[in-house]
C-alpha positions in Angstrom: 119.3 -12.3 136.0 118.9 -9.9 133.0 120.0 -12.5 130.6 117.4 -15.0 131.9 114.7 -12.3 131.8 115.1 -11.8 128.1 116.1 -15.3 126.9 112.6 -16.8 126.4 113.5 -19.7 124.1 112.7 -18.6 120.6 115.7 -16.3 120.1 118.5 -16.8 117.7 121.2 -14.2 118.1 123.3 -13.0 115.2 126.6 -11.2 115.4 124.9 -8.1 116.9 123.7 -10.1 119.9 120.0 -9.3 119.3 117.1 -10.6 117.3 113.5 -9.7 116.6 110.9 -11.8 118.3 107.3 -12.0 117.1 106.1 -8.3 117.1 102.6 -9.4 118.3 104.1 -11.7 121.1 103.5 -9.9 124.3 103.9 -6.3 123.1 102.3 -4.9 126.3 104.8 -6.9 128.4 107.8 -5.3 126.6 107.6 -2.0 128.6 107.9 -3.7 132.1 110.6 -6.0 130.6 112.5 -3.0 129.3 112.1 -1.3 132.7 113.5 -4.4 134.5 116.4 -4.7 132.2 117.5 -1.1 132.4 117.1 -1.0 136.2 119.2 -4.2 136.5 121.9 -2.8 134.1 122.0 0.5 136.1 122.2 -1.3 139.4 124.8 -3.8 138.4 126.9 -1.7 136.0 126.0 2.0 136.4 129.3 2.9 138.1 131.3 1.0 135.5 129.4 2.7 132.7 130.1 6.1 134.2 133.7 5.2 134.6 134.0 4.2 131.0 132.4 7.5 129.9 134.8 9.4 132.1 137.8 7.4 130.8 136.6 8.2 127.3 137.3 11.9 128.0 133.9 13.2 128.9 133.4 15.5 131.9 131.0 14.4 134.7 127.9 16.0 133.2 128.5 14.7 129.7 129.4 11.2 131.1 126.1 11.1 133.0 124.2 12.1 129.9 126.0 9.5 127.8 125.2 6.8 130.3 121.5 7.8 130.3 121.5 7.9 126.5 122.9 4.3 126.4 120.4 3.0 128.9 117.6 4.8 127.0 118.6 3.1 123.8 118.5 -0.3 125.4 115.1 0.5 126.8 113.8 1.6 123.4 115.2 -1.5 121.7 113.7 -3.9 124.1 110.4 -2.1 124.2 110.2 -2.2 120.3 110.6 -6.0 120.4 114.3 -6.6 120.0 115.6 -9.4 122.2 119.1 -8.3 123.4 120.9 -11.5 124.3 123.8 -9.8 126.1 122.5 -6.5 127.4 125.7 -5.8 129.4 127.8 -6.0 126.2 125.2 -4.1 124.2 125.0 -1.2 126.7 128.8 -0.9 127.0 129.2 -0.9 123.2 126.4 1.7 122.9 128.0 3.9 125.5 131.3 3.8 123.7 129.6 4.9 120.5 127.7 7.7 122.3 131.0 8.9 123.8 132.6 8.9 120.4 129.7 10.8 118.8 130.1 13.4 121.6 133.8 13.8 120.7 133.0 14.2 117.0 130.5 17.0 117.8 133.0 18.7 120.0 135.8 18.4 117.4 133.6 19.8 114.7 132.5 22.7 116.9 136.1 23.4 117.8 137.0 23.3 114.1 134.2 25.8 113.3 135.3 28.2 116.1 138.9 28.0 115.0 138.0 28.6 111.3 136.1 31.8 112.4 138.9 33.0 114.6 141.7 35.0 113.0 145.0 33.3 113.5 147.0 35.1 116.1 149.6 33.6 118.6 147.4 34.3 121.6 144.3 32.8 120.0 145.7 29.6 118.5 144.8 27.6 121.6 141.6 25.6 121.7 138.4 27.5 122.3 137.0 27.4 125.8 133.7 25.8 126.5 131.9 29.1 126.7 132.9 30.1 123.2 132.0 26.7 121.9 128.5 26.9 123.4 127.8 30.5 122.5 128.7 30.0 118.8 125.6 27.9 118.2 123.4 30.7 119.6 125.0 33.0 117.0 124.6 30.4 114.2 120.9 30.4 115.0 120.8 34.1 113.8 122.1 33.2 110.3 119.8 33.0 107.2 118.0 29.7 106.9 120.2 28.0 104.3 123.4 29.1 105.9 122.2 28.0 109.3 121.1 24.6 108.0 124.5 24.0 106.3 126.4 25.0 109.4 124.5 22.6 111.6 124.7 19.7 109.2 128.4 20.3 108.4 129.8 21.1 111.8 127.3 19.6 114.3 126.1 16.5 112.4 129.6 15.9 111.0 128.4 15.5 107.4 130.5 16.0 104.3 129.5 18.7 101.8 128.2 15.9 99.5 126.0 14.6 102.3 124.8 18.1 103.2 123.9 18.7 99.6 122.0 15.5 99.3 120.0 16.2 102.5 119.2 19.8 101.4 118.6 19.0 97.8 121.4 21.2 96.5 124.9 20.5 95.1 128.0 20.1 97.2 129.4 23.3 95.8 126.3 25.2 96.8 126.6 23.7 100.3 130.2 24.9 100.4 129.2 28.4 99.3 126.5 28.6 102.0 129.1 27.5 104.6 131.5 30.1 103.4 129.0 32.9 103.4 127.7 31.7 106.8 131.3 31.7 108.2 131.7 35.3 106.9 128.4 36.4 108.4 129.3 34.7 111.7 132.6 36.7 111.9 130.5 39.9 111.4 128.1 38.9 114.1 130.8 38.0 116.6 132.5 41.3 116.4 135.8 42.9 115.4 138.1 40.5 117.3 136.9 37.6 115.1 137.4 39.4 111.8 140.6 39.1 109.7 
């Protein structure tokens, strides 16, 4: 039903399974179409999408958020005039990518927490979720440049070269800001985090 709703004749799909229609062709009709497609995907595949997110290692809350994000992306694409030939495949592929992005952010946050933590046998284990969540509250208290570098490096998963390009500084300056930021974080987090 979803496939017939979006296959209106003048569509040629490339490898991505989507193509642009005429942007002036029924622009007002795209929102109800997007609504119908997302509702149908949710009704037919919502549980399977949730199951994929859970099997990808996300907890219930993160899995629900990932499914919503994938469905939102489908809705936005259809609303903007993209004809998605295989919406089921598109939403599953998108969900997989959203789940992997979530893992990257968690890994980078864990890396940051572990870099700040002094190495001690009782503290080598992975940081618990409370520590991972609270560290970004403390990062918000850093000076502007240090805070920006920490977010771009550890939350957006950018290399120092990419951070430098985004901020208009050199990669070595980005590394320096990250180093000073990590030192300042240790101070802000208290004596148990200092070397």
